[in-house]
N, CA and C atoms of all chains as a GROMACS GRO file, in nm:
protein
  627
    1MET      N    1   0.077  -0.120   0.027
    1MET     CA    2  -0.029   0.060   0.027
    1MET      C    3   0.056   0.141  -0.001
    2MET      N    4   0.226   0.104   0.035
    2MET     CA    5   0.284   0.221   0.089
    2MET      C    6   0.438   0.171  -0.056
    3GLU      N    7   0.398   0.171  -0.190
    3GLU     CA    8   0.528   0.111  -0.237
    3GLU      C    9   0.547   0.292  -0.338
    4ARG      N   10   0.458   0.377  -0.285
    4ARG     CA   11   0.574   0.540  -0.375
    4ARG      C   12   0.556   0.600  -0.239
    5THR      N   13   0.611   0.739  -0.280
    5THR     CA   14   0.650   0.895  -0.179
    5THR      C   15   0.505   0.892  -0.157
    6ARG      N   16   0.486   0.955  -0.020
    6ARG     CA   17   0.377   0.970   0.051
    6ARG      C   18   0.417   1.106   0.154
    7GLN      N   19   0.286   1.201   0.085
    7GLN     CA   20   0.303   1.323   0.251
    7GLN      C   21   0.235   1.251   0.363
    8LEU      N   22   0.283   1.296   0.446
    8LEU     CA   23   0.213   1.246   0.570
    8LEU      C   24   0.160   1.352   0.635
    9HIS      N   25   0.115   1.362   0.716
    9HIS     CA   26   0.041   1.519   0.823
    9HIS      C   27   0.023   1.423   0.910
   10PHE      N   28   0.116   1.475   1.011
   10PHE     CA   29   0.106   1.425   1.170
   10PHE      C   30   0.044   1.471   1.260
   11VAL      N   31  -0.104   1.410   1.350
   11VAL     CA   32  -0.184   1.491   1.369
   11VAL      C   33  -0.166   1.511   1.563
   12GLU      N   34  -0.051   1.479   1.563
   12GLU     CA   35   0.008   1.512   1.680
   12GLU      C   36   0.193   1.489   1.619
   13PRO      N   37   0.285   1.610   1.655
   13PRO     CA   38   0.398   1.567   1.688
   13PRO      C   39   0.493   1.450   1.694
   14LEU      N   40   0.563   1.388   1.691
   14LEU     CA   41   0.611   1.293   1.774
   14LEU      C   42   0.710   1.383   1.886
   15PRO      N   43   0.692   1.230   1.940
   15PRO     CA   44   0.786   1.335   2.085
   15PRO      C   45   0.928   1.334   2.058
   16GLY      N   46   0.948   1.470   2.111
   16GLY     CA   47   1.097   1.491   2.057
   16GLY      C   48   1.132   1.558   1.994
   17PHE      N   49   0.997   1.548   1.900
   17PHE     CA   50   1.012   1.693   1.750
   17PHE      C   51   0.888   1.780   1.708
   18ALA      N   52   0.858   1.820   1.860
   18ALA     CA   53   0.751   1.958   1.844
   18ALA      C   54   0.726   2.053   1.698
   19GLY      N   55   0.667   2.043   1.654
   19GLY     CA   56   0.690   2.149   1.603
   19GLY      C   57   0.711   2.124   1.473
   20GLU      N   58   0.724   1.981   1.405
   20GLU     CA   59   0.732   1.943   1.255
   20GLU      C   60   0.615   1.854   1.236
   21ASP      N   61   0.530   1.910   1.183
   21ASP     CA   62   0.426   1.747   1.153
   21ASP      C   63   0.370   1.738   1.019
   22GLU      N   64   0.474   1.783   0.957
   22GLU     CA   65   0.461   1.748   0.792
   22GLU      C   66   0.583   1.666   0.736
   23TYR      N   67   0.561   1.555   0.714
   23TYR     CA   68   0.671   1.481   0.649
   23TYR      C   69   0.635   1.422   0.534
   24THR      N   70   0.764   1.344   0.487
   24THR     CA   71   0.754   1.286   0.349
   24THR      C   72   0.779   1.124   0.392
   25LEU      N   73   0.725   1.070   0.297
   25LEU     CA   74   0.753   0.868   0.331
   25LEU      C   75   0.767   0.815   0.216
   26GLU      N   76   0.900   0.771   0.210
   26GLU     CA   77   0.937   0.755   0.040
   26GLU      C   78   0.980   0.608   0.137
   27PRO      N   79   1.012   0.517   0.006
   27PRO     CA   80   1.090   0.364  -0.005
   27PRO      C   81   1.229   0.358  -0.031
   28ILE      N   82   1.269   0.262   0.062
   28ILE     CA   83   1.403   0.301   0.033
   28ILE      C   84   1.470   0.229  -0.027
   29ASP      N   85   1.460   0.035  -0.017
   29ASP     CA   86   1.441  -0.026  -0.089
   29ASP      C   87   1.381  -0.101  -0.163
   30PRO      N   88   1.337  -0.191  -0.277
   30PRO     CA   89   1.311  -0.238  -0.377
   30PRO      C   90   1.200  -0.343  -0.334
   31ARG      N   91   1.230  -0.431  -0.242
   31ARG     CA   92   1.094  -0.497  -0.161
   31ARG      C   93   1.063  -0.411  -0.048
   32GLY      N   94   1.041  -0.276  -0.021
   32GLY     CA   95   0.941  -0.246   0.048
   32GLY      C   96   0.975  -0.257   0.234
   33LEU      N   97   1.029  -0.247   0.223
   33LEU     CA   98   1.126  -0.297   0.409
   33LEU      C   99   1.144  -0.219   0.460
   34LEU      N  100   1.218  -0.072   0.464
   34LEU     CA  101   1.264   0.010   0.495
   34LEU      C  102   1.229   0.149   0.398
   35PHE      N  103   1.137   0.251   0.507
   35PHE     CA  104   1.112   0.330   0.480
   35PHE      C  105   1.174   0.436   0.493
   36SER      N  106   1.170   0.573   0.442
   36SER     CA  107   1.253   0.732   0.496
   36SER      C  108   1.144   0.740   0.557
   37LEU      N  109   1.147   0.863   0.628
   37LEU     CA  110   1.035   0.931   0.693
   37LEU      C  111   1.108   1.052   0.681
   38ARG      N  112   1.084   1.183   0.654
   38ARG     CA  113   1.138   1.293   0.640
   38ARG      C  114   1.073   1.395   0.666
   39ALA      N  115   1.134   1.494   0.727
   39ALA     CA  116   1.057   1.607   0.801
   39ALA      C  117   1.068   1.727   0.665
   40VAL      N  118   0.951   1.751   0.590
   40VAL     CA  119   0.969   1.894   0.501
   40VAL      C  120   0.995   1.993   0.551
   41ASN      N  121   0.997   2.067   0.688
   41ASN     CA  122   1.047   2.199   0.653
   41ASN      C  123   1.230   2.164   0.741
   42GLU      N  124   1.278   1.989   0.763
   42GLU     CA  125   1.375   1.997   0.872
   42GLU      C  126   1.440   1.885   0.787
   43PRO      N  127   1.466   1.823   0.670
   43PRO     CA  128   1.516   1.781   0.609
   43PRO      C  129   1.658   1.701   0.655
   44SER      N  130   1.679   1.754   0.750
   44SER     CA  131   1.808   1.679   0.816
   44SER      C  132   1.751   1.602   0.915
   45LEU      N  133   1.608   1.608   0.957
   45LEU     CA  134   1.552   1.469   1.003
   45LEU      C  135   1.499   1.378   0.953
   46ARG      N  136   1.555   1.266   0.968
   46ARG     CA  137   1.497   1.181   0.871
   46ARG      C  138   1.503   1.036   1.001
   47PHE      N  139   1.377   0.959   0.963
   47PHE     CA  140   1.322   0.833   1.059
   47PHE      C  141   1.331   0.752   0.950
   48VAL      N  142   1.429   0.607   1.038
   48VAL     CA  143   1.378   0.505   0.904
   48VAL      C  144   1.254   0.413   0.947
   49LEU      N  145   1.175   0.397   0.853
   49LEU     CA  146   1.070   0.277   1.002
   49LEU      C  147   1.051   0.159   0.823
   50THR      N  148   1.015   0.093   0.934
   50THR     CA  149   0.948  -0.034   0.874
   50THR      C  150   0.843  -0.094   0.887
   51PRO      N  151   0.722  -0.154   0.788
   51PRO     CA  152   0.593  -0.210   0.766
   51PRO      C  153   0.577  -0.277   0.966
   52ALA      N  154   0.551  -0.294   0.969
   52ALA     CA  155   0.523  -0.399   1.124
   52ALA      C  156   0.536  -0.536   1.135
   53GLU      N  157   0.480  -0.581   1.007
   53GLU     CA  158   0.467  -0.714   0.965
   53GLU      C  159   0.592  -0.765   0.912
   54ALA      N  160   0.664  -0.694   0.851
   54ALA     CA  161   0.836  -0.707   0.777
   54ALA      C  162   0.858  -0.812   0.845
   55PHE      N  163   0.906  -0.753   0.968
   55PHE     CA  164   0.998  -0.843   1.122
   55PHE      C  165   0.930  -0.890   1.204
   56PHE      N  166   0.833  -0.895   1.205
   56PHE     CA  167   0.744  -0.927   1.356
   56PHE      C  168   0.595  -0.983   1.334
   57ASP      N  169   0.679  -1.063   1.224
   57ASP     CA  170   0.467  -1.192   1.196
   57ASP      C  171   0.412  -1.130   1.283
   58ASP      N  172   0.442  -1.150   1.453
   58ASP     CA  173   0.310  -1.174   1.532
   58ASP      C  174   0.242  -1.087   1.638
   59TYR      N  175   0.311  -0.928   1.605
   59TYR     CA  176   0.274  -0.798   1.630
   59TYR      C  177   0.197  -0.818   1.532
   60ASN      N  178   0.111  -0.721   1.615
   60ASN     CA  179  -0.098  -0.687   1.563
   60ASN      C  180  -0.154  -0.632   1.714
   61PRO      N  181  -0.078  -0.531   1.766
   61PRO     CA  182  -0.143  -0.451   1.862
   61PRO      C  183  -0.306  -0.379   1.829
   62ASP      N  184  -0.412  -0.376   1.890
   62ASP     CA  185  -0.541  -0.335   1.863
   62ASP      C  186  -0.515  -0.177   1.857
   63VAL      N  187  -0.497  -0.104   1.775
   63VAL     CA  188  -0.511   0.038   1.787
   63VAL      C  189  -0.588   0.061   1.712
   64ALA      N  190  -0.608  -0.023   1.508
   64ALA     CA  191  -0.711   0.053   1.453
   64ALA      C  192  -0.894   0.136   1.510
   65GLY      N  193  -0.913   0.087   1.622
   65GLY     CA  194  -1.018   0.111   1.681
   65GLY      C  195  -0.995   0.267   1.763
   66ALA      N  196  -0.890   0.256   1.799
   66ALA     CA  197  -0.852   0.386   1.866
   66ALA      C  198  -0.817   0.516   1.758
   67VAL      N  199  -0.757   0.443   1.648
   67VAL     CA  200  -0.646   0.578   1.582
   67VAL      C  201  -0.732   0.580   1.449
   68ALA      N  202  -0.862   0.507   1.437
   68ALA     CA  203  -0.947   0.549   1.260
   68ALA      C  204  -0.969   0.676   1.309
   69PRO      N  205  -1.113   0.704   1.388
   69PRO     CA  206  -1.137   0.834   1.422
   69PRO      C  207  -1.066   0.950   1.395
   70VAL      N  208  -0.872   0.902   1.458
   70VAL     CA  209  -0.809   1.015   1.481
   70VAL      C  210  -0.773   1.049   1.358
   71LEU      N  211  -0.728   0.980   1.244
   71LEU     CA  212  -0.670   0.995   1.171
   71LEU      C  213  -0.787   0.976   1.028
   72GLY      N  214  -0.921   0.974   1.022
   72GLY     CA  215  -0.994   1.011   0.941
   72GLY      C  216  -1.044   0.911   0.863
   73GLY      N  217  -0.972   0.796   0.856
   73GLY     CA  218  -1.014   0.659   0.775
   73GLY      C  219  -0.942   0.517   0.821
   74GLU      N  220  -1.030   0.438   0.747
   74GLU     CA  221  -0.984   0.317   0.839
   74GLU      C  222  -0.911   0.220   0.789
   75ASP      N  223  -0.834   0.288   0.735
   75ASP     CA  224  -0.703   0.186   0.649
   75ASP      C  225  -0.592   0.190   0.739
   76ILE      N  226  -0.624   0.166   0.798
   76ILE     CA  227  -0.494   0.195   0.924
   76ILE      C  228  -0.394   0.052   0.926
   77SER      N  229  -0.215   0.128   0.883
   77SER     CA  230  -0.099   0.029   0.875
   77SER      C  231   0.017   0.134   0.977
   78LEU      N  232   0.026  -0.008   0.999
   78LEU     CA  233   0.145   0.019   1.170
   78LEU      C  234   0.268   0.005   1.080
   79LEU      N  235   0.343   0.121   1.124
   79LEU     CA  236   0.468   0.119   1.072
   79LEU      C  237   0.560   0.111   1.233
   80LEU      N  238   0.717   0.083   1.222
   80LEU     CA  239   0.749   0.073   1.310
   80LEU      C  240   0.937   0.188   1.298
   81VAL      N  241   0.904   0.238   1.404
   81VAL     CA  242   1.064   0.331   1.412
   81VAL      C  243   1.164   0.252   1.424
   82LEU      N  244   1.264   0.177   1.376
   82LEU     CA  245   1.407   0.179   1.381
   82LEU      C  246   1.504   0.285   1.386
   83THR      N  247   1.566   0.263   1.533
   83THR     CA  248   1.708   0.286   1.527
   83THR      C  249   1.859   0.208   1.467
   84LEU      N  250   1.945   0.255   1.343
   84LEU     CA  251   2.058   0.146   1.308
   84LEU      C  252   2.159   0.173   1.375
   85GLY      N  253   2.193   0.094   1.424
   85GLY     CA  254   2.372   0.069   1.495
   85GLY      C  255   2.447   0.055   1.339
   86VAL      N  256   2.548  -0.026   1.370
   86VAL     CA  257   2.648  -0.016   1.246
   86VAL      C  258   2.590  -0.182   1.152
   87GLY      N  259   2.491  -0.223   1.190
   87GLY     CA  260   2.430  -0.313   1.088
   87GLY      C  261   2.251  -0.406   1.120
   88LEU      N  262   2.244  -0.514   1.029
   88LEU     CA  263   2.137  -0.559   1.098
   88LEU      C  264   2.118  -0.601   1.233
   89ALA      N  265   2.239  -0.730   1.252
   89ALA     CA  266   2.219  -0.706   1.389
   89ALA      C  267   2.154  -0.621   1.473
   90ASP      N  268   2.226  -0.541   1.463
   90ASP     CA  269   2.186  -0.443   1.586
   90ASP      C  270   2.105  -0.338   1.528
   91ALA      N  271   1.984  -0.346   1.487
   91ALA     CA  272   1.918  -0.259   1.412
   91ALA      C  273   1.818  -0.288   1.519
   92THR      N  274   1.694  -0.189   1.595
   92THR     CA  275   1.596  -0.253   1.676
   92THR      C  276   1.504  -0.168   1.637
   93ALA      N  277   1.368  -0.186   1.646
   93ALA     CA  278   1.239  -0.145   1.646
   93ALA      C  279   1.182  -0.092   1.802
   94ASN      N  280   1.117   0.008   1.746
   94ASN     CA  281   1.039   0.052   1.861
   94ASN      C  282   0.832  -0.014   1.873
   95LEU      N  283   0.866  -0.123   1.960
   95LEU     CA  284   0.724  -0.162   1.946
   95LEU      C  285   0.599  -0.114   2.058
   96ARG      N  286   0.710  -0.027   2.108
   96ARG     CA  287   0.561   0.017   2.190
   96ARG      C  288   0.510   0.161   2.147
   97ALA      N  289   0.578   0.177   2.068
   97ALA     CA  290   0.530   0.315   2.031
   97ALA      C  291   0.532   0.345   1.879
   98PRO      N  292   0.463   0.190   1.811
   98PRO     CA  293   0.450   0.262   1.625
   98PRO      C  294   0.387   0.390   1.595
   99ILE      N  295   0.391   0.402   1.476
   99ILE     CA  296   0.310   0.474   1.370
   99ILE      C  297   0.241   0.463   1.305
  100ALA      N  298   0.079   0.506   1.297
  100ALA     CA  299  -0.003   0.453   1.226
  100ALA      C  300  -0.029   0.572   1.206
  101VAL      N  301  -0.102   0.485   1.017
  101VAL     CA  302  -0.133   0.585   0.870
  101VAL      C  303  -0.223   0.541   0.854
  102SER      N  304  -0.293   0.660   0.822
  102SER     CA  305  -0.414   0.599   0.713
  102SER      C  306  -0.390   0.633   0.598
  103ALA      N  307  -0.359   0.564   0.438
  103ALA     CA  308  -0.361   0.576   0.331
  103ALA      C  309  -0.405   0.704   0.263
  104SER      N  310  -0.536   0.710   0.292
  104SER     CA  311  -0.680   0.700   0.200
  104SER      C  312  -0.674   0.889   0.307
  105THR      N  313  -0.577   0.924   0.410
  105THR     CA  314  -0.607   1.046   0.407
  105THR      C  315  -0.507   1.114   0.469
  106GLY      N  316  -0.352   1.050   0.479
  106GLY     CA  317  -0.264   1.100   0.457
  106GLY      C  318  -0.214   1.160   0.564
  107ARG      N  319  -0.280   1.088   0.712
  107ARG     CA  320  -0.278   1.130   0.826
  107ARG      C  321  -0.194   1.014   0.901
  108ALA      N  322  -0.115   1.075   1.063
  108ALA     CA  323  -0.032   0.945   1.084
  108ALA      C  324   0.010   1.003   1.196
  109VAL      N  325  -0.008   0.926   1.299
  109VAL     CA  326   0.043   0.976   1.441
  109VAL      C  327   0.104   0.853   1.502
  110GLN      N  328   0.189   0.870   1.593
  110GLN     CA  329   0.266   0.810   1.665
  110GLN      C  330   0.189   0.792   1.819
  111VAL      N  331   0.155   0.622   1.818
  111VAL     CA  332   0.067   0.543   1.923
  111VAL      C  333   0.173   0.482   2.046
  112VAL      N  334   0.151   0.559   2.121
  112VAL     CA  335   0.196   0.458   2.222
  112VAL      C  336   0.084   0.314   2.328
  113ILE      N  337   0.165   0.242   2.265
  113ILE     CA  338   0.061   0.110   2.311
  113ILE      C  339   0.075   0.101   2.481
  114ASP      N  340  -0.008   0.093   2.563
  114ASP     CA  341  -0.002   0.090   2.724
  114ASP      C  342  -0.006  -0.043   2.738
  115ASP      N  343   0.102  -0.102   2.752
  115ASP     CA  344   0.180  -0.260   2.733
  115ASP      C  345   0.315  -0.241   2.725
  116GLU      N  346   0.373  -0.273   2.950
  116GLU     CA  347   0.510  -0.221   2.929
  116GLU      C  348   0.566  -0.338   2.916
  117THR      N  349   0.490  -0.469   2.840
  117THR     CA  350   0.564  -0.558   2.809
  117THR      C  351   0.660  -0.542   2.643
  118LEU      N  352   0.622  -0.433   2.570
  118LEU     CA  353   0.650  -0.399   2.458
  118LEU      C  354   0.755  -0.333   2.437
  119PRO      N  355   0.899  -0.374   2.400
  119PRO     CA  356   0.995  -0.298   2.451
  119PRO      C  357   0.970  -0.233   2.328
  120MET      N  358   1.110  -0.061   2.367
  120MET     CA  359   1.074   0.048   2.276
  120MET      C  360   1.194   0.033   2.209
  121ARG      N  361   1.260  -0.094   2.251
  121ARG     CA  362   1.459  -0.148   2.110
  121ARG      C  363   1.445  -0.273   2.114
  122GLU      N  364   1.356  -0.322   2.062
  122GLU     CA  365   1.336  -0.482   2.032
  122GLU      C  366   1.413  -0.479   1.865
  123ARG      N  367   1.585  -0.581   1.879
  123ARG     CA  368   1.633  -0.663   1.770
  123ARG      C  369   1.523  -0.713   1.669
  124ILE      N  370   1.480  -0.646   1.564
  124ILE     CA  371   1.451  -0.683   1.445
  124ILE      C  372   1.446  -0.833   1.355
  125VAL      N  373   1.588  -0.853   1.411
  125VAL     CA  374   1.634  -1.044   1.363
  125VAL      C  375   1.681  -1.097   1.484
  126ARG      N  376   1.673  -1.178   1.499
  126ARG     CA  377   1.684  -1.251   1.601
  126ARG      C  378   1.794  -1.329   1.578
  127GLN      N  379   1.882  -1.330   1.709
  127GLN     CA  380   1.963  -1.317   1.701
  127GLN      C  381   2.049  -1.513   1.738
  128MET      N  382   0.258   2.551   3.980
  128MET     CA  383   0.204   2.427   3.985
  128MET      C  384   0.056   2.474   4.132
  129LEU      N  385  -0.031   2.403   4.102
  129LEU     CA  386  -0.117   2.381   4.204
  129LEU      C  387  -0.141   2.275   4.305
  130ILE      N  388  -0.130   2.213   4.417
  130ILE     CA  389  -0.102   2.168   4.473
  130ILE      C  390  -0.270   2.140   4.557
  131LEU      N  391  -0.281   2.065   4.568
  131LEU     CA  392  -0.455   2.022   4.597
  131LEU      C  393  -0.469   1.905   4.679
  132THR      N  394  -0.557   1.906   4.763
  132THR     CA  395  -0.594   1.767   4.843
  132THR      C  396  -0.752   1.688   4.730
  133ARG      N  397  -0.758   1.613   4.751
  133ARG     CA  398  -0.861   1.563   4.641
  133ARG      C  399  -0.917   1.376   4.721
  134ARG      N  400  -1.036   1.328   4.754
  134ARG     CA  401  -1.077   1.225   4.803
  134ARG      C  402  -1.086   1.130   4.675
  135VAL      N  403  -1.103   0.978   4.736
  135VAL     CA  404  -1.156   0.923   4.596
  135VAL      C  405  -1.290   0.959   4.576
  136GLY      N  406  -1.333   0.951   4.472
  136GLY     CA  407  -1.433   1.001   4.351
  136GLY      C  408  -1.463   1.155   4.340
  137GLU      N  409  -1.394   1.215   4.402
  137GLU     CA  410  -1.354   1.362   4.375
  137GLU      C  411  -1.268   1.375   4.251
  138SER      N  412  -1.288   1.514   4.163
  138SER     CA  413  -1.234   1.539   4.052
  138SER      C  414  -1.176   1.657   4.053
  139VAL      N  415  -1.063   1.707   3.954
  139VAL     CA  416  -1.034   1.815   3.894
  139VAL      C  417  -1.046   1.856   3.774
  140ILE      N  418  -1.058   2.009   3.796
  140ILE     CA  419  -1.125   2.028   3.579
  140ILE      C  420  -1.008   2.075   3.560
  141VAL      N  421  -0.928   2.088   3.470
  141VAL     CA  422  -0.809   2.165   3.393
  141VAL      C  423  -0.872   2.210   3.271
  142GLY      N  424  -0.896   2.327   3.262
  142GLY     CA  425  -0.932   2.414   3.092
  142GLY      C  426  -1.096   2.393   3.142
  143ASP      N  427  -1.150   2.366   3.020
  143ASP     CA  428  -1.266   2.332   3.036
  143ASP      C  429  -1.339   2.170   2.966
  144ASP      N  430  -1.199   2.149   2.918
  144ASP     CA  431  -1.277   2.009   2.885
  144ASP      C  432  -1.163   1.905   2.950
  145ILE      N  433  -1.124   1.878   3.062
  145ILE     CA  434  -0.999   1.780   3.090
  145ILE      C  435  -1.044   1.783   3.262
  146VAL      N  436  -1.126   1.646   3.213
  146VAL     CA  437  -1.153   1.622   3.383
  146VAL      C  438  -1.033   1.476   3.420
  147ILE      N  439  -0.957   1.487   3.533
  147ILE     CA  440  -0.918   1.426   3.598
  147ILE      C  441  -0.964   1.352   3.755
  148SER      N  442  -0.971   1.226   3.794
  148SER     CA  443  -1.090   1.146   3.854
  148SER      C  444  -0.976   1.116   3.995
  149VAL      N  445  -0.947   1.083   4.095
  149VAL     CA  446  -0.894   0.983   4.197
  149VAL      C  447  -1.057   0.863   4.216
  150ILE      N  448  -0.974   0.771   4.126
  150ILE     CA  449  -1.082   0.641   4.127
  150ILE      C  450  -1.040   0.524   4.234
  151GLU      N  451  -0.935   0.538   4.293
  151GLU     CA  452  -0.844   0.433   4.399
  151GLU      C  453  -0.735   0.443   4.436
  152VAL      N  454  -0.710   0.542   4.595
  152VAL     CA  455  -0.611   0.484   4.655
  152VAL      C  456  -0.572   0.378   4.764
  153ARG      N  457  -0.436   0.309   4.713
  153ARG     CA  458  -0.413   0.197   4.800
  153ARG      C  459  -0.286   0.182   4.801
  154GLY      N  460  -0.265   0.208   4.959
  154GLY     CA  461  -0.068   0.203   4.976
  154GLY      C  462  -0.021   0.382   4.861
  155ASP      N  463   0.108   0.342   4.850
  155ASP     CA  464   0.094   0.485   4.775
  155ASP      C  465   0.106   0.481   4.623
  156ALA      N  466   0.000   0.396   4.572
  156ALA     CA  467  -0.038   0.405   4.435
  156ALA      C  468  -0.215   0.398   4.418
  157VAL      N  469  -0.197   0.536   4.338
  157VAL     CA  470  -0.364   0.596   4.300
  157VAL      C  471  -0.358   0.583   4.175
  158ARG      N  472  -0.508   0.526   4.192
  158ARG     CA  473  -0.565   0.517   4.049
  158ARG      C  474  -0.634   0.644   3.962
  159ILE      N  475  -0.588   0.724   3.908
  159ILE     CA  476  -0.669   0.825   3.819
  159ILE      C  477  -0.722   0.814   3.708
  160GLY      N  478  -0.828   0.856   3.644
  160GLY     CA  479  -0.869   0.856   3.497
  160GLY      C  480  -0.864   1.053   3.485
  161ILE      N  481  -0.860   0.969   3.337
  161ILE     CA  482  -0.877   1.100   3.334
  161ILE      C  483  -0.931   1.096   3.137
  162GLN      N  484  -0.998   1.231   3.204
  162GLN     CA  485  -1.132   1.261   3.041
  162GLN      C  486  -1.048   1.383   2.967
  163ALA      N  487  -1.052   1.378   2.882
  163ALA     CA  488  -0.983   1.517   2.804
  163ALA      C  489  -1.048   1.442   2.617
  164PRO      N  490  -1.008   1.581   2.561
  164PRO     CA  491  -1.075   1.591   2.452
  164PRO      C  492  -0.957   1.468   2.349
  165ARG      N  493  -1.035   1.429   2.179
  165ARG     CA  494  -0.903   1.354   2.144
  165ARG      C  495  -0.764   1.395   2.108
  166SER      N  496  -0.758   1.603   2.071
  166SER     CA  497  -0.678   1.656   2.064
  166SER      C  498  -0.561   1.674   2.116
  167VAL      N  499  -0.604   1.691   2.290
  167VAL     CA  500  -0.521   1.641   2.372
  167VAL      C  501  -0.418   1.494   2.392
  168SER      N  502  -0.334   1.475   2.425
  168SER     CA  503  -0.242   1.382   2.436
  168SER      C  504  -0.232   1.340   2.567
  169VAL      N  505  -0.210   1.221   2.635
  169VAL     CA  506  -0.257   1.207   2.789
  169VAL      C  507  -0.137   1.082   2.797
  170HIS      N  508  -0.017   1.086   2.840
  170HIS     CA  509   0.092   0.956   2.852
  170HIS      C  510   0.125   0.979   2.989
  171ARG      N  511   0.163   0.927   3.017
  171ARG     CA  512   0.261   0.802   3.144
  171ARG      C  513   0.393   0.941   3.108
  172GLU      N  514   0.431   1.001   3.266
  172GLU     CA  515   0.553   1.097   3.210
  172GLU      C  516   0.692   1.019   3.198
  173GLU      N  517   0.696   0.924   3.266
  173GLU     CA  518   0.814   0.868   3.196
  173GLU      C  519   0.852   0.749   3.100
  174VAL      N  520   0.654   0.770   3.024
  174VAL     CA  521   0.711   0.621   2.942
  174VAL      C  522   0.753   0.793   2.842
  175TYR      N  523   0.666   0.892   2.788
  175TYR     CA  524   0.667   0.994   2.723
  175TYR      C  525   0.795   1.029   2.714
  176LEU      N  526   0.914   1.063   2.820
  176LEU     CA  527   1.049   1.123   2.850
  176LEU      C  528   1.152   0.991   2.737
  177GLU      N  529   1.072   0.837   2.744
  177GLU     CA  530   1.144   0.765   2.740
  177GLU      C  531   1.136   0.799   2.553
  178LEU      N  532   1.033   0.772   2.494
  178LEU     CA  533   1.020   0.776   2.409
  178LEU      C  534   1.084   0.895   2.320
  179GLN      N  535   1.081   1.008   2.346
  179GLN     CA  536   1.121   1.136   2.332
  179GLN      C  537   1.235   1.078   2.343
  180ARG      N  538   1.373   1.039   2.358
  180ARG     CA  539   1.489   0.991   2.370
  180ARG      C  540   1.474   0.844   2.355
  181ALA      N  541   1.368   0.812   2.273
  181ALA     CA  542   1.410   0.648   2.146
  181ALA      C  543   1.379   0.782   2.010
  182ASN      N  544   1.266   0.834   1.997
  182ASN     CA  545   1.305   0.896   1.881
  182ASN      C  546   1.403   0.982   1.864
  183GLU      N  547   1.455   1.056   1.949
  183GLU     CA  548   1.626   1.110   1.932
  183GLU      C  549   1.704   1.069   1.874
  184GLN      N  550   1.740   0.896   1.930
  184GLN     CA  551   1.823   0.793   1.911
  184GLN      C  552   1.798   0.798   1.737
  185ALA      N  553   1.659   0.725   1.702
  185ALA     CA  554   1.637   0.684   1.606
  185ALA      C  555   1.675   0.798   1.494
  186ALA      N  556   1.658   0.914   1.490
  186ALA     CA  557   1.652   1.011   1.417
  186ALA      C  558   1.815   0.995   1.376
  187SER      N  559   1.876   0.988   1.497
  187SER     CA  560   2.047   0.973   1.441
  187SER      C  561   2.072   0.887   1.344
  188SER      N  562   2.020   0.793   1.337
  188SER     CA  563   2.051   0.724   1.228
  188SER      C  564   2.098   0.752   1.115
  189SER      N  565   2.267   0.696   1.060
  189SER     CA  566   2.341   0.694   0.920
  189SER      C  567   2.309   0.702   0.798
  190ASP      N  568   2.305   0.759   0.767
  190ASP     CA  569   2.334   0.727   0.561
  190ASP      C  570   2.398   0.580   0.604
  191ALA      N  571   2.527   0.626   0.646
  191ALA     CA  572   2.592   0.519   0.644
  191ALA      C  573   2.567   0.347   0.703
  192ALA      N  574   2.482   0.389   0.796
  192ALA     CA  575   2.403   0.276   0.856
  192ALA      C  576   2.338   0.199   0.742
  193ILE      N  577   2.226   0.326   0.728
  193ILE     CA  578   2.102   0.277   0.621
  193ILE      C  579   2.133   0.201   0.503
  194GLY      N  580   2.208   0.214   0.484
  194GLY     CA  581   2.311   0.165   0.313
  194GLY      C  582   2.380   0.057   0.384
  195ALA      N  583   2.438   0.004   0.491
  195ALA     CA  584   2.452  -0.136   0.561
  195ALA      C  585   2.396  -0.219   0.531
  196VAL      N  586   2.245  -0.151   0.632
  196VAL     CA  587   2.116  -0.270   0.664
  196VAL      C  588   2.080  -0.269   0.557
  197VAL      N  589   2.005  -0.177   0.405
  197VAL     CA  590   1.982  -0.224   0.286
  197VAL      C  591   2.079  -0.312   0.197
  198GLU      N  592   2.207  -0.344   0.217
  198GLU     CA  593   2.281  -0.404   0.137
  198GLU      C  594   2.247  -0.580   0.236
  199GLU      N  595   2.283  -0.574   0.354
  199GLU     CA  596   2.231  -0.710   0.377
  199GLU      C  597   2.108  -0.739   0.367
  200LEU      N  598   1.996  -0.678   0.389
  200LEU     CA  599   1.873  -0.684   0.354
  200LEU      C  600   1.880  -0.779   0.215
  201MET      N  601   1.923  -0.748   0.140
  201MET     CA  602   1.966  -0.738   0.005
  201MET      C  603   1.972  -0.871  -0.065
  202GLY      N  604   2.064  -0.872   0.037
  202GLY     CA  605   2.155  -0.993   0.014
  202GLY      C  606   2.117  -1.113   0.067
  203GLU      N  607   2.006  -1.108   0.167
  203GLU     CA  608   1.961  -1.190   0.234
  203GLU      C  609   1.805  -1.258   0.085
  204ASP      N  610   1.835  -1.398   0.156
  204ASP     CA  611   1.744  -1.473   0.050
  204ASP      C  612   1.580  -1.456   0.103
  205ARG      N  613   1.502  -1.315   0.149
  205ARG     CA  614   1.409  -1.324   0.228
  205ARG      C  615   1.276  -1.328   0.136
  206PRO      N  616   1.192  -1.391   0.135
  206PRO     CA  617   1.110  -1.368   0.060
  206PRO      C  618   1.039  -1.262   0.040
  207GLU      N  619   1.009  -1.195  -0.044
  207GLU     CA  620   0.856  -1.092  -0.154
  207GLU      C  621   0.810  -1.093  -0.032
  208ARG      N  622   0.704  -0.941  -0.012
  208ARG     CA  623   0.606  -0.913   0.109
  208ARG      C  624   0.547  -0.822  -0.008
  209ASP      N  625   0.415  -0.855   0.011
  209ASP     CA  626   0.299  -0.728  -0.067
  209ASP      C  627   0.281  -0.615   0.086
   0.00000   0.00000   0.00000
């Protein structure tokens, strides 16, 4: 669903980055595993995201019902924020706070899931 | 900072439309209920601060790191995904 570049409007700024709410989401690799999320007004601000299902088959938090009214669309996808170190082996994903996107409205929000067992830094490949 | 005392079942109102209620007090733990409009985000403070740090760290991933990870991913024999 996100094979092309999209403009995203964040209904709340990402925590830590107040003031930026317009971003461009763009595929990085041809397989659709990695996306860059770059602030329109601050292009040096760039996150790397991955579709939630790409590395975490069983990750399916129940957020669609809560965020659909906020994003104005039912077609909710979840993207995880990655922190990259030197390679794939130490790359981590934030499972506690995924980014919910409605492709139809172009709106997005980072959701904090109220489940303390979900880590903010989980390795994306099993060791 | 306003400091006040409330009993179980009592509330405080913040602005026009945010209501914070004391639901239960047990030992040093207090259960509170927060009613706020959708436009107001409510977070546990320590979780919010940790998320700020995690996001700041995530935003510092270098081009070189991205390139290295892409290379590793493309080298793997992973199935295509829709």
